All heavy atoms as an XYZ file, in Angstrom:
739
protein
N     -13.807     -1.437      1.158
C     -12.632     -1.548      1.988
C     -13.012     -1.251      3.426
O     -13.715     -0.319      3.712
C     -11.580     -0.549      1.496
C     -10.285     -0.617      2.204
S      -9.707      0.648      3.379
C     -10.727      2.023      3.266
N     -12.520     -2.061      4.323
C     -12.750     -1.837      5.737
C     -11.445     -1.589      6.450
O     -10.360     -1.906      5.943
N     -11.559     -1.022      7.633
C     -10.348     -0.738      8.411
C      -9.586     -2.007      8.758
O      -8.358     -2.010      8.796
C     -10.699      0.019      9.680
C     -10.933      1.515      9.514
C     -11.383      2.126     10.840
C      -9.690      2.199      9.018
N     -10.317     -3.101      9.019
C      -9.650     -4.357      9.371
C      -8.738     -4.817      8.233
O      -7.593     -5.231      8.484
C     -10.677     -5.432      9.705
N      -9.222     -4.745      6.992
C      -8.399     -5.142      5.841
C      -7.205     -4.215      5.683
O      -6.104     -4.655      5.356
C      -9.239     -5.142      4.571
C     -10.251     -6.264      4.519
C     -11.242     -6.090      3.377
O     -11.408     -4.964      2.889
O     -11.848     -7.101      3.009
N      -7.424     -2.939      5.927
C      -6.337     -1.965      5.800
C      -5.243     -2.246      6.819
O      -4.062     -2.314      6.477
C      -6.869     -0.532      5.988
O      -7.889     -0.297      5.014
C      -5.769      0.481      5.823
N      -5.626     -2.431      8.075
C      -4.625     -2.680      9.106
C      -3.948     -4.037      8.920
O      -2.758     -4.177      9.213
C      -5.221     -2.543     10.496
C      -5.468     -1.107     10.876
C      -6.752     -0.638     11.093
C      -4.417     -0.215     11.001
C      -6.975      0.690     11.432
C      -4.622      1.111     11.337
C      -5.908      1.567     11.550
N      -4.678     -5.029      8.423
C      -4.051     -6.326      8.127
C      -2.988     -6.153      7.049
O      -1.887     -6.687      7.159
C      -5.098     -7.341      7.671
C      -4.490     -8.679      7.308
C      -5.512     -9.685      6.849
C      -4.813    -10.982      6.478
N      -5.732    -12.004      6.020
N      -3.324     -5.389      6.022
C      -2.367     -5.162      4.939
C      -1.135     -4.417      5.439
O      -0.018     -4.679      4.993
C      -3.041     -4.395      3.807
N      -1.323     -3.497      6.371
C      -0.211     -2.707      6.892
C       0.596     -3.432      7.968
O       1.658     -2.954      8.373
C      -0.736     -1.387      7.471
C      -1.312     -0.411      6.451
C      -1.958      0.760      7.164
C      -0.248      0.057      5.480
N       0.125     -4.584      8.413
C       0.786     -5.285      9.519
C       2.095     -5.961      9.117
O       2.910     -6.268      9.977
C      -0.157     -6.329     10.124
O      -0.377     -7.388      9.204
N       2.309     -6.178      7.842
C       3.502     -6.896      7.393
C       4.607     -5.920      6.979
O       4.353     -4.993      6.208
C       3.141     -7.793      6.201
C       4.315     -8.616      5.757
O       4.536     -9.680      6.342
O       5.029     -8.174      4.826
N       5.834     -6.117      7.463
C       6.930     -5.201      7.121
C       7.235     -5.132      5.624
O       7.566     -4.070      5.116
C       8.132     -5.740      7.890
C       7.628     -6.765      8.814
C       6.250     -7.144      8.408
N       7.140     -6.264      4.916
C       7.417     -6.226      3.479
C       6.366     -5.414      2.725
O       6.695     -4.700      1.787
C       7.501     -7.639      2.893
C       8.834     -8.288      3.161
C       9.049     -9.509      2.310
O       8.156    -10.339      2.166
N      10.218     -9.626      1.748
N       5.111     -5.511      3.153
C       4.070     -4.710      2.506
C       4.282     -3.231      2.803
O       4.079     -2.384      1.936
C       2.683     -5.179      2.929
C       2.330     -6.535      2.329
C       0.875     -6.879      2.492
N       0.494     -7.220      3.840
C       0.563     -8.436      4.359
N       0.999     -9.451      3.638
N       0.175     -8.658      5.600
N       4.717     -2.913      4.012
C       5.012     -1.515      4.328
C       6.193     -1.018      3.490
O       6.167      0.105      2.975
C       5.282     -1.337      5.822
C       4.041     -1.544      6.675
C       4.234     -1.084      8.114
N       5.355     -1.702      8.792
C       5.285     -2.797      9.530
N       4.129     -3.436      9.700
N       6.356     -3.288     10.134
N       7.213     -1.856      3.318
C       8.355     -1.489      2.466
C       7.897     -1.257      1.028
O       8.347     -0.324      0.369
C       9.431     -2.572      2.489
C      10.180     -2.653      3.807
O      10.086     -1.694      4.616
O      10.840     -3.688      4.038
N       7.008     -2.106      0.551
C       6.476     -1.975     -0.801
C       5.748     -0.634     -0.962
O       5.945      0.084     -1.946
C       5.523     -3.137     -1.088
C       5.120     -3.397     -2.529
C       4.675     -4.834     -2.672
C       4.047     -2.481     -3.004
N       4.937     -0.269      0.020
C       4.216      1.001     -0.033
C       5.187      2.182     -0.025
O       4.986      3.163     -0.752
C       3.234      1.106      1.141
C       2.061      0.139      1.091
C       1.287      0.185      2.404
C       1.148      0.443     -0.088
N       6.243      2.094      0.766
C       7.243      3.159      0.806
C       7.924      3.287     -0.555
O       8.161      4.396     -1.032
C       8.262      2.909      1.942
C       7.574      3.126      3.296
C       9.486      3.810      1.799
C       8.375      2.659      4.482
N       8.217      2.160     -1.197
C       8.816      2.193     -2.529
C       7.902      2.886     -3.531
O       8.371      3.632     -4.393
C       9.118      0.774     -3.016
C      10.305      0.144     -2.376
S      10.579     -1.596     -2.825
C       9.794     -1.799     -4.371
N       6.612      2.654     -3.427
C       5.663      3.223     -4.378
C       5.412      4.711     -4.145
O       4.773      5.356     -4.982
C       4.338      2.451     -4.336
C       4.397      1.018     -4.865
C       3.046      0.335     -4.694
C       4.826      0.999     -6.329
N       5.910      5.254     -3.051
C       5.771      6.706     -2.830
C       6.431      7.498     -3.945
O       5.989      8.582     -4.290
C       6.398      7.125     -1.505
C       5.578      6.839     -0.320
C       6.116      7.477      0.921
N       7.586      7.560      0.935
C       8.300      7.867      1.986
N       7.716      8.136      3.123
N       9.611      7.923      1.926
N       7.512      6.977     -4.498
C       8.244      7.709     -5.532
C       7.638      7.545     -6.916
O       8.105      8.158     -7.868
C       9.712      7.281     -5.544
O       9.807      5.900     -5.812
N       6.610      6.731     -7.048
C       5.952      6.570     -8.343
C       5.629      5.119     -8.642
O       6.018      4.212     -7.909
N       4.906      4.930     -9.714
C       4.461      3.581    -10.059
C       5.631      2.698    -10.488
O       6.645      3.184    -10.996
C       3.391      3.630    -11.143
C       3.883      4.051    -12.483
C       2.753      4.117    -13.476
N       3.320      4.342    -14.806
C       2.675      4.178    -15.907
N       1.417      3.801    -15.881
N       3.260      4.382    -17.067
N       5.457      1.407    -10.254
C       6.478      0.417    -10.594
C       5.778     -0.831    -11.109
O       4.636     -1.105    -10.737
C       7.303      0.045     -9.358
C       8.051      1.184     -8.720
S       8.891      0.674     -7.194
C      10.249     -0.268     -7.869
N       6.489     -1.605    -11.933
C       5.910     -2.878    -12.361
C       6.335     -3.980    -11.396
O       7.213     -3.793    -10.555
C       6.259     -3.205    -13.821
C       7.723     -3.481    -14.049
O       8.364     -4.176    -13.281
N       8.264     -2.929    -15.116
N       5.686     -5.119    -11.517
C       5.905     -6.221    -10.579
C       7.358     -6.691    -10.566
O       7.905     -7.001     -9.503
C       4.973     -7.382    -10.900
N       7.996     -6.734    -11.723
C       9.390     -7.166    -11.785
C      10.311     -6.249    -11.008
O      11.211     -6.704    -10.299
N      10.090     -4.940    -11.144
C      10.905     -3.969    -10.412
C      10.709     -4.111     -8.907
O      11.679     -4.061     -8.137
C      10.526     -2.544    -10.833
C      10.856     -2.208    -12.271
C      10.218     -0.901    -12.713
O       9.107     -0.552    -12.254
O      10.855     -0.228    -13.551
N       9.459     -4.299     -8.499
C       9.156     -4.435     -7.071
C       9.794     -5.691     -6.506
O      10.450     -5.662     -5.458
C       7.633     -4.448     -6.836
C       7.020     -3.112     -7.261
C       7.320     -4.755     -5.371
C       5.502     -3.127     -7.321
N       9.619     -6.827     -7.197
C      10.172     -8.104     -6.724
C      11.692     -8.029     -6.605
O      12.273     -8.540     -5.648
C       9.760     -9.236     -7.661
N      12.328     -7.379     -7.570
C      13.787     -7.256     -7.542
C      14.247     -6.425     -6.352
O      15.174     -6.801     -5.636
C      14.277     -6.624     -8.844
C      15.776     -6.534     -8.956
C      16.206     -5.927    -10.282
O      15.609     -6.267    -11.314
O      17.144     -5.105    -10.248
N      13.600     -5.290     -6.119
C      14.010     -4.423     -5.009
C      13.735     -5.048     -3.650
O      14.488     -4.845     -2.707
C      13.326     -3.063     -5.114
C      13.899     -2.215     -6.219
C      13.450     -0.791     -6.101
C      14.102      0.000     -7.213
N      14.356      1.373     -6.831
N      12.627     -5.793     -3.530
C      12.304     -6.440     -2.255
C      13.006     -7.784     -2.104
O      12.969     -8.375     -1.028
C      10.787     -6.634     -2.125
C       9.952     -5.387     -1.895
C       8.474     -5.755     -1.831
C      10.367     -4.673     -0.624
N      13.593     -8.284     -3.206
C      14.269     -9.572     -3.207
C      13.327    -10.705     -2.758
O      13.663    -11.475     -1.850
C      15.535     -9.520     -2.346
C      16.463    -10.675     -2.631
O      16.462    -11.224     -3.732
N      17.226    -11.078     -1.637
N      12.142    -10.755     -3.393
C      11.166    -11.805     -3.087
C      10.718    -12.476     -4.378
O      10.888    -11.927     -5.473
C       9.940    -11.266     -2.313
C       9.191    -10.207     -3.114
C      10.350    -10.727     -0.959
C       7.894     -9.750     -2.461
N      10.152    -13.651     -4.238
C       9.695    -14.408     -5.397
C       8.431    -13.779     -5.985
O       7.695    -13.068     -5.292
C       9.399    -15.855     -4.991
O       8.229    -15.891     -4.181
N       8.164    -14.045     -7.260
C       6.929    -13.537     -7.863
C       5.672    -14.012     -7.128
O       4.701    -13.256     -6.997
C       6.968    -14.085     -9.289
C       8.425    -14.263     -9.576
C       9.032    -14.680     -8.250
N       5.687    -15.232     -6.622
C       4.523    -15.747     -5.889
C       4.300    -14.970     -4.595
O       3.163    -14.624     -4.257
C       4.699    -17.229     -5.594
N       5.375    -14.679     -3.865
C       5.259    -13.910     -2.627
C       4.789    -12.494     -2.925
O       3.923    -11.948     -2.223
C       6.593    -13.878     -1.887
N       5.318    -11.896     -3.986
C       4.896    -10.554     -4.364
C       3.418    -10.535     -4.737
O       2.680     -9.639     -4.340
C       5.736    -10.021     -5.518
C       5.328     -8.639     -6.022
C       5.470     -7.601     -4.912
C       6.138     -8.255     -7.234
N       2.983    -11.524     -5.466
C       1.578    -11.621     -5.853
C       0.674    -11.657     -4.630
O      -0.375    -10.999     -4.585
C       1.362    -12.866     -6.718
O       0.018    -13.004     -7.057
N       1.067    -12.409     -3.621
C       0.300    -12.491     -2.374
C       0.205    -11.122     -1.705
O      -0.875    -10.682     -1.310
C       0.944    -13.517     -1.437
C       0.365    -13.509     -0.046
C      -0.884    -14.065      0.195
C       1.049    -12.930      1.014
C      -1.431    -14.045      1.476
C       0.516    -12.913      2.284
C      -0.731    -13.474      2.513
O      -1.277    -13.450      3.773
N       1.334    -10.446     -1.568
C       1.358     -9.140     -0.918
C       0.532     -8.116     -1.700
O      -0.236     -7.349     -1.119
C       2.791     -8.641     -0.749
C       3.586     -9.418      0.246
N       3.183     -9.602      1.559
C       4.776    -10.058      0.133
C       4.094    -10.319      2.203
N       5.060    -10.609      1.359
N       0.684     -8.121     -3.023
C      -0.073     -7.185     -3.847
C      -1.573     -7.455     -3.772
O      -2.375     -6.523     -3.759
C       0.405     -7.239     -5.297
C       1.754     -6.589     -5.564
C       2.246     -6.924     -6.958
C       1.683     -5.078     -5.371
N      -1.957     -8.716     -3.694
C      -3.379     -9.063     -3.585
C      -3.974     -8.458     -2.310
O      -5.067     -7.876     -2.340
C      -3.563    -10.582     -3.604
C      -5.008    -11.005     -3.630
C      -5.230    -12.496     -3.868
N      -4.049    -13.320     -3.987
C      -3.587    -14.144     -3.045
N      -4.222    -14.259     -1.889
N      -2.501    -14.862     -3.238
N      -3.274     -8.573     -1.191
C      -3.765     -8.003      0.061
C      -3.810     -6.476      0.012
O      -4.765     -5.860      0.502
C      -2.911     -8.464      1.235
C      -3.054     -9.928      1.626
C      -2.089    -10.272      2.754
C      -4.467    -10.253      2.033
N      -2.808     -5.871     -0.595
C      -2.786     -4.417     -0.695
C      -3.889     -3.898     -1.614
O      -4.498     -2.869     -1.341
C      -1.416     -3.934     -1.177
C      -0.271     -4.110     -0.180
C       1.076     -3.873     -0.842
C      -0.457     -3.182      1.011
N      -4.150     -4.626     -2.696
C      -5.244     -4.233     -3.593
C      -6.599     -4.431     -2.926
O      -7.489     -3.589     -3.072
C      -5.182     -5.021     -4.905
C      -4.031     -4.604     -5.801
C      -4.089     -5.252     -7.164
C      -3.946     -6.748     -7.072
N      -3.910     -7.412     -8.374
N      -6.749     -5.515     -2.178
C      -8.007     -5.777     -1.471
C      -8.312     -4.663     -0.470
O      -9.467     -4.293     -0.265
C      -7.929     -7.125     -0.765
C      -9.207     -7.556     -0.095
C      -9.069     -8.941      0.522
C     -10.346     -9.342      1.225
N     -10.207    -10.616      1.921
N      -7.275     -4.108      0.138
C      -7.430     -3.014      1.093
C      -7.484     -1.661      0.385
O      -7.547     -0.627      1.045
C      -6.284     -3.039      2.100
N      -7.438     -1.649     -0.930
C      -7.456     -0.425     -1.743
C      -6.270      0.496     -1.486
O      -6.338      1.685     -1.749
C      -8.760      0.361     -1.544
C      -9.949     -0.319     -2.179
O      -9.760     -1.035     -3.175
O     -11.065     -0.131     -1.677
N      -5.185     -0.034     -0.983
C      -3.996      0.770     -0.747
C      -3.153      0.924     -2.007
O      -2.359      1.856     -2.123
C      -3.142      0.157      0.368
C      -3.779      0.185      1.748
C      -3.013     -0.719      2.703
C      -3.840      1.601      2.267
N      -3.341     -0.004     -2.950
C      -2.573     -0.003     -4.196
C      -3.538     -0.147     -5.364
O      -4.512     -0.902     -5.293
C      -1.549     -1.173     -4.193
C      -0.911     -1.372     -5.541
C      -0.480     -0.943     -3.143
N      -3.232      0.586     -6.430
C      -4.010      0.476     -7.664
C      -3.143     -0.185     -8.731
O      -1.920     -0.047     -8.725
C      -4.453      1.860     -8.136
C      -5.381      2.557     -7.163
S      -5.928      4.162     -7.732
C      -4.400      5.098     -7.681
N      -3.804     -0.876     -9.645
C      -3.123     -1.633    -10.690
C      -3.504     -1.060    -12.051
O      -4.681     -0.794    -12.300
C      -3.569     -3.092    -10.573
C      -3.088     -4.004    -11.642
C      -3.639     -5.403    -11.444
O      -3.072     -6.151    -10.636
O      -4.649     -5.736    -12.095
N      -2.499     -0.855    -12.907
C      -2.718     -0.361    -14.266
C      -2.000     -1.258    -15.247
O      -0.839     -1.595    -15.032
C      -2.172      1.063    -14.425
C      -2.862      2.072    -13.565
C      -2.303      2.486    -12.363
C      -4.079      2.605    -13.946
C      -2.933      3.416    -11.566
C      -4.731      3.533    -13.159
C      -4.153      3.936    -11.973
O      -4.788      4.857    -11.190
N      -2.684     -1.616    -16.316
C      -2.060     -2.423    -17.363
C      -1.692     -1.513    -18.519
O      -2.491     -0.700    -18.965
C      -3.007     -3.523    -17.810
C      -3.277     -4.509    -16.706
C      -4.207     -5.595    -17.122
C      -4.410     -6.482    -15.892
N      -5.358     -7.514    -16.084
N      -0.452     -1.655    -18.977
C       0.056     -0.861    -20.085
C       0.913     -1.764    -20.961
O       1.964     -2.230    -20.522
C       0.867      0.313    -19.543
C       1.233      1.342    -20.571
C       1.919      2.530    -19.948
O       1.295      3.211    -19.120
O       3.094      2.759    -20.289
N       0.425     -2.041    -22.150
C       1.071     -2.972    -23.082
C       1.269     -4.324    -22.394
O       0.318     -4.937    -21.984
C       2.356     -2.388    -23.635
C       2.132     -1.152    -24.478
C       3.398     -0.681    -25.120
C       3.101      0.579    -25.928
N       4.278      1.086    -26.576
N       2.508     -4.761    -22.251
C       2.784     -6.075    -21.647
C       3.110     -5.995    -20.162
O       3.544     -6.988    -19.580
C       3.954     -6.750    -22.375
C       3.605     -7.108    -23.797
O       2.431     -7.270    -24.128
N       4.606     -7.211    -24.649
N       2.929     -4.845    -19.544
C       3.305     -4.670    -18.148
C       2.094     -4.311    -17.295
O       1.150     -3.698    -17.759
C       4.362     -3.568    -18.001
C       5.670     -3.900    -18.638
C       5.970     -3.456    -19.916
C       6.603     -4.670    -17.968
C       7.181     -3.770    -20.516
C       7.818     -4.983    -18.553
C       8.100     -4.536    -19.832
N       2.187     -4.695    -16.029
C       1.204     -4.285    -15.032
C       1.947     -3.399    -14.047
O       2.968     -3.799    -13.486
C       0.581     -5.501    -14.303
C      -0.403     -5.044    -13.244
C      -0.084     -6.433    -15.297
N       1.440     -2.188    -13.874
C       2.062     -1.221    -12.973
C       1.206     -1.052    -11.724
O      -0.013     -1.167    -11.767
C       2.223      0.140    -13.666
C       3.268      0.116    -14.745
C       2.928     -0.109    -16.072
C       4.612      0.322    -14.439
C       3.885     -0.126    -17.066
C       5.580      0.299    -15.423
C       5.213      0.073    -16.734
O       6.169      0.046    -17.704
N       1.877     -0.742    -10.625
C       1.218     -0.547     -9.342
C       1.579      0.827     -8.808
O       2.715      1.282     -8.962
C       1.640     -1.633     -8.352
C       1.277     -3.003     -8.848
C       2.170     -3.742     -9.614
C       0.027     -3.533     -8.594
C       1.821     -4.986    -10.108
C      -0.327     -4.781     -9.082
C       0.569     -5.494     -9.842
O       0.213     -6.722    -10.335
N       0.599      1.491     -8.191
C       0.864      2.767     -7.549
C      -0.036      2.928     -6.340
O      -1.035      2.223     -6.180
C       0.716      3.941     -8.508
C      -0.662      4.203     -8.994
C      -0.704      5.383     -9.969
O       0.166      5.488    -10.846
O      -1.620      6.191     -9.828
N       0.351      3.849     -5.462
C      -0.402      4.091     -4.228
C      -1.765      4.684     -4.524
O      -1.916      5.488     -5.437
C       0.355      5.074     -3.328
C       1.628      4.602     -2.673
C       2.243      5.729     -1.870
C       1.379      3.398     -1.798
N      -2.736      4.302     -3.716
C      -4.048      4.941     -3.713
C      -4.046      5.866     -2.502
O      -4.371      5.458     -1.392
C      -5.164      3.908     -3.625
C      -6.525      4.545     -3.633
O      -6.661      5.749     -3.800
N      -7.542      3.736     -3.457
N      -3.654      7.096     -2.708
C      -3.458      8.022     -1.594
C      -4.759      8.405     -0.903
O      -4.740      8.809      0.260
C      -2.723      9.297     -2.049
O      -3.452      9.887     -3.116
C      -1.316      8.966     -2.497
N      -5.893      8.249     -1.568
C      -7.162      8.615     -0.933
C      -7.442      7.751      0.294
O      -8.017      8.223      1.273
C      -8.318      8.530     -1.928
O      -8.509      7.202     -2.363
N      -7.021      6.505      0.282
C      -7.215      5.623      1.436
C      -6.373      6.109      2.613
O      -6.826      6.108      3.757
C      -6.884      4.155      1.081
C      -6.936      3.267      2.307
C      -7.836      3.654      0.018
N      -5.157      6.562      2.338
C      -4.307      7.083      3.412
C      -4.911      8.352      4.005
O      -4.867      8.562      5.216
C      -2.885      7.335      2.902
C      -2.144      6.070      2.603
C      -2.044      5.605      1.302
C      -1.560      5.333      3.618
C      -1.372      4.424      1.022
C      -0.885      4.158      3.348
C      -0.794      3.694      2.048
N      -5.497      9.190      3.158
C      -6.171     10.399      3.652
C      -7.315     10.035      4.586
O      -7.483     10.647      5.643
C      -6.691     11.245      2.486
C      -5.581     11.831      1.630
O      -4.441     11.963      2.136
O      -5.859     12.152      0.457
N      -8.090      9.034      4.214
C      -9.206      8.575      5.054
C      -8.702      8.032      6.382
O      -9.289      8.290      7.440
C     -10.012      7.504      4.337
C     -10.795      8.011      3.147
C     -11.435      6.894      2.348
O     -11.594      5.769      2.884
O     -11.776      7.136      1.181
N      -7.592      7.278      6.352
C      -7.030      6.727      7.582
C      -6.541      7.834      8.510
O      -6.735      7.756      9.719
C      -5.878      5.765      7.263
C      -6.325      4.453      6.678
S      -4.925      3.378      6.342
C      -4.199      3.251      7.959
N      -5.915      8.842      7.932
C      -5.417      9.958      8.743
C      -6.582     10.661      9.427
O      -6.520     10.965     10.622
C      -4.593     10.927      7.872
C      -3.273     10.270      7.477
C      -4.347     12.249      8.600
C      -2.504     10.995      6.404
N      -7.646     10.910      8.685
C      -8.827     11.541      9.279
C      -9.402     10.688     10.400
O      -9.787     11.199     11.451
C      -9.894     11.794      8.215
C      -9.603     12.916      7.228
C     -10.658     12.940      6.129
C      -9.528     14.251      7.935
N      -9.460      9.378     10.193
C      -9.998      8.480     11.206
C      -9.119      8.501     12.461
O      -9.618      8.566     13.581
C     -10.108      7.063     10.652
C     -10.690      6.104     11.630
C     -12.007      5.915     11.921
C      -9.969      5.191     12.461
N     -12.151      4.949     12.882
C     -10.909      4.483     13.230
C      -8.616      4.900     12.622
C     -10.545      3.504     14.144
C      -8.263      3.923     13.535
C      -9.222      3.240     14.283
N      -7.790      8.487     12.279
C      -6.873      8.439     13.423
C      -6.804      9.761     14.172
O      -6.538      9.769     15.373
C      -5.480      8.016     12.967
C      -5.408      6.544     12.628
S      -3.723      5.996     12.402
C      -3.656      5.851     10.644
N      -7.052     10.865     13.493
C      -6.982     12.173     14.152
C      -7.990     12.302     15.282
O      -7.758     13.064     16.216
C      -7.197     13.292     13.132
C      -5.955     13.640     12.377
C      -6.168     14.874     11.535
C      -4.871     15.260     10.870
N      -5.007     16.515     10.122
N      -9.058     11.556     15.222
C     -10.058     11.647     16.290
C      -9.513     11.173     17.641
O     -10.078     11.460     18.674
C     -11.315     10.875     15.917
C     -11.146      9.381     15.862
C     -12.398      8.672     15.428
O     -13.503      9.085     15.765
N     -12.244      7.593     14.683
N      -8.392     10.480     17.633
C      -7.795      9.970     18.865
C      -6.639     10.832     19.348
O      -6.062     10.572     20.393
C      -7.297      8.543     18.664
C      -8.378      7.604     18.220
C      -8.439      7.179     16.904
C      -9.346      7.178     19.105
C      -9.441      6.329     16.490
C     -10.357      6.320     18.698
C     -10.406      5.906     17.376
N      -6.270     11.860     18.574
C      -5.075     12.633     18.876
C      -5.258     13.831     19.766
O      -4.294     14.385     20.265
N      -6.476     14.278     20.007
C      -6.671     15.473     20.809
C      -6.439     16.728     20.013
O      -6.062     16.684     18.839
N      -6.625     17.858     20.621
C      -6.419     19.149     19.969
C      -5.006     19.636     20.216
O      -4.387     19.307     21.228
C      -7.410     20.191     20.523
C      -8.835     19.825     20.197
O      -9.106     19.175     19.182
N      -9.766     20.240     21.045
N      -4.517     20.497     19.331
C      -3.179     21.067     19.506
C      -3.118     21.925     20.768
O      -2.075     22.046     21.387
C      -2.803     21.915     18.290
C      -2.515     21.062     17.064
O      -2.251     19.857     17.232
O      -2.556     21.587     15.942
N      -4.247     22.536     21.151
C      -4.275     23.387     22.352
C      -4.062     22.592     23.632
O      -3.609     23.123     24.629
C      -5.633     24.111     22.462
C      -5.842     25.078     21.313
O      -4.833     25.461     20.674
O      -7.005     25.438     21.051
N      -4.387     21.298     23.602
C      -4.287     20.453     24.792
C      -2.856     19.976     25.028
O      -2.560     19.451     26.086
C      -5.210     19.246     24.660
C      -6.688     19.639     24.601
C      -7.570     18.420     24.339
O      -7.039     17.298     24.247
O      -8.781     18.600     24.205
N      -1.985     20.129     24.081
C      -0.627     19.584     24.219
C       0.300     20.545     24.903
O       0.204     21.682     24.958
C      -0.072     19.216     22.840
C      -0.853     18.086     22.250
C      -0.307     17.730     20.885
C      -1.151     16.611     20.288
N      -0.752     16.242     18.984
């Protein structure tokens, strides 16, 4: 995963909404599509980009595929961005 893929994945409002939805726990594709009010094809596209950026993990359970956040990537991004924030003493 590279930063370019991560920022590309985060650039779309629907993908950001999807990530916010997954904060509360894993969901299957049908639940996500219903809440976002998008077609299965559009959801598949968004999920593919999020998985490519390692922001979302996929789990198969019986007849369902579940998606959940990969929080380790967000931790890495926060560490990377903190280098631009300065020290608390400087504020």
